[in-house]
N, C-alpha and C positions, 0 to 999 in steps of 0.2 A: 657694300659700297665698292664699286669699280674703279680702280686707278688706273686702267688701260687707256692709253692714248690712240690705239689702233682699232680696238673692238667697238663696234656699234652698240650703244646702250640706249634704250627707249626713254627713261625718265629725264635725263638732261635735255633730250630733244623736245620732249612734250612740254616740260615745264619751261624751256627756253622760248618755244613758240608762244606759250601762254604770256611770258613776260613781255615779248615784243608786241603781242597783241594789246596788252594793257597800255604800254607806252604809246602805241599807235592810237588807240582809242582815246587816251587822255589829250593827245596832241589834236585830234579831231575835235574833241569837246571843247578845248581852249579856244580854238579859231572859229567855232561853228557861228558864233554871233559876236564877232570883233567889232568893239566899238571904240570911238575916239574918246569917248567920256571916261570917267573914273572907272577903271575895270573892276570886276568883281569875280569870285568864284575861280573856276579853272583858268580864266584868261589873266586874271591878277597873279595866281601862282606861276603861270608860265612866263609872264612878263618879268616877274620878280627874279625868277631863276635865269631867264636870258640876260637880264641886266647884270646880275651877279657874276655870271660867267664872261660877259662882255668885259667888265672891269678886271676880273682874274686873268684872262688871256691876254687882254690889252697890255698888262704889265709884264708878259712874259714872251709874247710871240712877236716877230717882225710884222709890221702894219699890213704887208701883202698876204700873210697867212691868216692873220687874226680873225677875219669874219668867218671863214670856212672852219678853222679850228674851234671857234666858239660853239657853232652848231653842232659839230661833231662831238665836242666835249660834253655838251648839255645832253645830247642823245645818248651817249655812252653812260654818263652818270645816272640818267633816269633808268635806262635799261639794268644797270648794275644794282641800283636801290630796289627795284621791283623783284629782279632775280633773287637778291639777298634775303629779302623779306618773305619771299615764299615758303622758305623752310621754316618760318616762325608761326605758319598757320596750319592747322587751327591752334586754339589756346591749349595749354597743358591740361590733359584729362579728358579732353573731348574726343580723342581717337583719331582716325584717319592718318596712321603713322607713315602712309606711303607717300605723303606730300614731302618733297625735298626742294631745296634751291638748286637750280642748275649749276650754280657757281660752286656747290659742294661737290661737284664731279669735276676731276681734274681736267677732262676734256674741254669744257667750256672756258675756264680760264686760261688754259693753254692756247686754244684757238684764238682768243681775243688778243693775247700776248704776241702771237705769231703775227696776226694781222697788223697790230701796232708796229711792230718791227719792221715789216714790209712798208708800211706808210712812212716810217721814218727814213728809211733809205730813199723812198720816192721823193720825200722832202728835200733831202739832200741833193739830189739830182736835180730837181726842178728849180730850186731857188739857188744853188751854186753852179749849176752846169756840170757836165761829166767831168771836165778837167778839175774844177774846184772841189768835187765830190771825192775824186781820187787823191787830190793832195791832202785833203783831210784825213783821209784813211791811212795814207802812207807817210806822210811828211810832219803830222802834228800828233802829240807835242815833241816827239823825238824824231828827227829825219831817219827814214828807213824803218827803224825799229818801232817807230809810231804804229805800223800795222799790226804788231803783235799786242800792243796796248789797247788799240781800238777795237781789235777783234775780241779780245776777252770782254771788254766793256760792252760791247753790243750783244754778245753771247749770253753774258750773265743777265743782261736787262730783261729780257722776256722770261727766263727762268724765274727770277726774283719776282716779277710781276705776277706770274701765274701762281707760284707756290704761296705767296703772301696772301692773296684772295682766297685761294682754295683751303689753306690751312686754317685761316681764321673762321671762315664761314662754316667748314665742316666741323671744327671744334665746338662752335656754338650750337650746331644742330645736334651733336652727340651728347652734350651736356643737357640740352633741352629734352631730348628723348629719354634720357636716364630719369628725369624728375616724374616722368609719366609712368615709370615702372616700378615706383616705390610700393611697399606692402600696403594692402588695403586696410581699411578702418579709419577711425577718426584722426589717430595721429598721422598715418599715411596721407590722408586726404589734406591735413593742414600743412605738412610739409611740402606736399605737392603744391598746394596753392601759394604759400609763402615763397618757396625757393624757386618754383617754376615761374611765378609771375615776376619776381626779382630778376631772374636770369633772362626772362623774354625781354624785360625792359632794357637790360644792359645789351642784350643780342641786337635789339633794335638799334641802339646808338652805334654798336660796332659795325652793323650793316651800313649805315649811312657813312660812317668814318672810312671804311674799307673801299666803298664806292668812290668817295671823294679822293682818297689817296690814289687809288688806281687811275683816275681821270687826271688829277694834277701831274702825276708822273708822266702819263701820255703827252699832255700839254707841254711839260718841261722838255721831254726828250726830243719831241718834234721841233720845238722852238730852238733848241740848241743846234740841232741837225741843219734847220734852215737858216741859221745865222751865218752870214759870210765870213765873219771873223773868227769862227770857230774851227 
């Protein structure tokens, strides 16, 4: 496993492209035969997800930011869900141990966190203006010394986002891989089946939760930065 942020590593790049292709393909499938009637299949799933994110973002973000932030949040969530689940395939005992989640490599969560950090600053400038953005950085919550507080908060944010996602997904993968290396024989296979399947189900839930947490925090950070009162 490569923990480097500077060296190029093929697995996260390849599996990241695969995750993007799956999300893109699902989006095309959902809008392929859009109907005004009662939706079904992929269209129903996409509309349900979109309505859920509209309600979620609408409660947090300023009205001017909400529409774009809804689409961005939904796209990010779908990408993270697919990326996290990739490391859970294939099922324990089938083999193909070279499959990994791209989010189990530090480079992808860190890249997403840096991207979110830059978007947050852009949101502050766009919705507050340069003057309001600088006032928020240097004058709130404490005049002059507010810069130190805000700098620490802004720098900790991408680090916590990246390592929370990376650590949880990597840990899930490692434990899942361990269950496939148990001793052979009836006892080993039974333990692999029971423990591996149980952990697989648990990891699936964690994958969804971590994708949702990452996305909600992104929405919250951007909403706070775009709020003129902050």
